[in-house]
C-alpha positions in Angstrom: 0.1 0.0 -0.3 2.8 2.6 0.5 4.4 2.3 -2.5 1.0 2.5 -4.6 0.9 5.7 -2.3 3.9 6.7 -3.6 3.5 5.6 -7.1 0.2 7.4 -7.4 0.8 10.8 -5.8 4.1 10.9 -7.7 2.0 10.9 -10.7 -0.8 13.0 -9.1 2.2 15.8 -9.3 3.6 15.0 -12.5 0.0 15.6 -13.9 -0.3 18.9 -11.7 3.8 20.0 -12.8 2.9 20.8 -16.4 6.4 19.3 -16.5 8.1 18.3 -19.9 9.5 15.1 -18.3 7.8 12.2 -18.4 5.4 10.8 -15.4 8.4 8.0 -15.1 11.1 10.3 -14.6 9.1 12.3 -12.5 8.3 10.0 -10.2 11.9 8.8 -9.6 13.3 12.4 -9.5 10.4 13.2 -7.0 10.8 9.7 -4.5 14.9 10.6 -4.7 14.4 14.3 -3.2 12.2 12.9 -0.9 14.7 10.3 -0.1 17.7 13.4 0.1 15.0 15.3 2.3 14.3 13.1 4.8 18.2 11.7 5.1 19.0 15.4 5.7 16.2 15.4 8.6 17.6 12.5 10.1 21.4 13.3 9.6 20.9 16.6 11.1 18.6 14.9 14.5 21.4 12.6 14.8 24.2 15.1 14.7 22.3 17.2 17.3 21.4 14.8 19.4 17.1 15.2 19.2 15.0 14.0 18.1 12.3 17.0 17.7 12.8 17.6 13.9 11.8 13.5 13.6 7.9 14.1 16.1 5.4 15.3 14.4 4.0 19.0 15.6 0.4 18.7 15.9 -1.8 21.5 15.8 -5.2 22.6 17.1 -6.9 25.6 15.1 -9.7 26.7 17.2 -12.8 28.1 15.3 -15.3 30.5 16.9 -18.8 30.1 16.9 -19.6 33.6 15.9 -20.0 34.4 12.8 -18.5 37.6 11.0 -22.9 39.2 12.1 -21.9 38.6 15.8 -24.6 35.7 16.1 -23.7 32.1 16.5 
């Protein structure tokens, strides 16, 4: 499933990008870019001895009950 998701995401990105590359070269370059980014994140985390860059940050967005007109 993970491989299928990676392929589908790469093909969708190819479609949206409008690049002149073919779908397979675009997919390969996209996945290599993701691997390089991940490698850099892990390397930096290990070098600094922290897991902070590896932990997800969850944000909660509070939505007001009041509309612009002042009524719920």
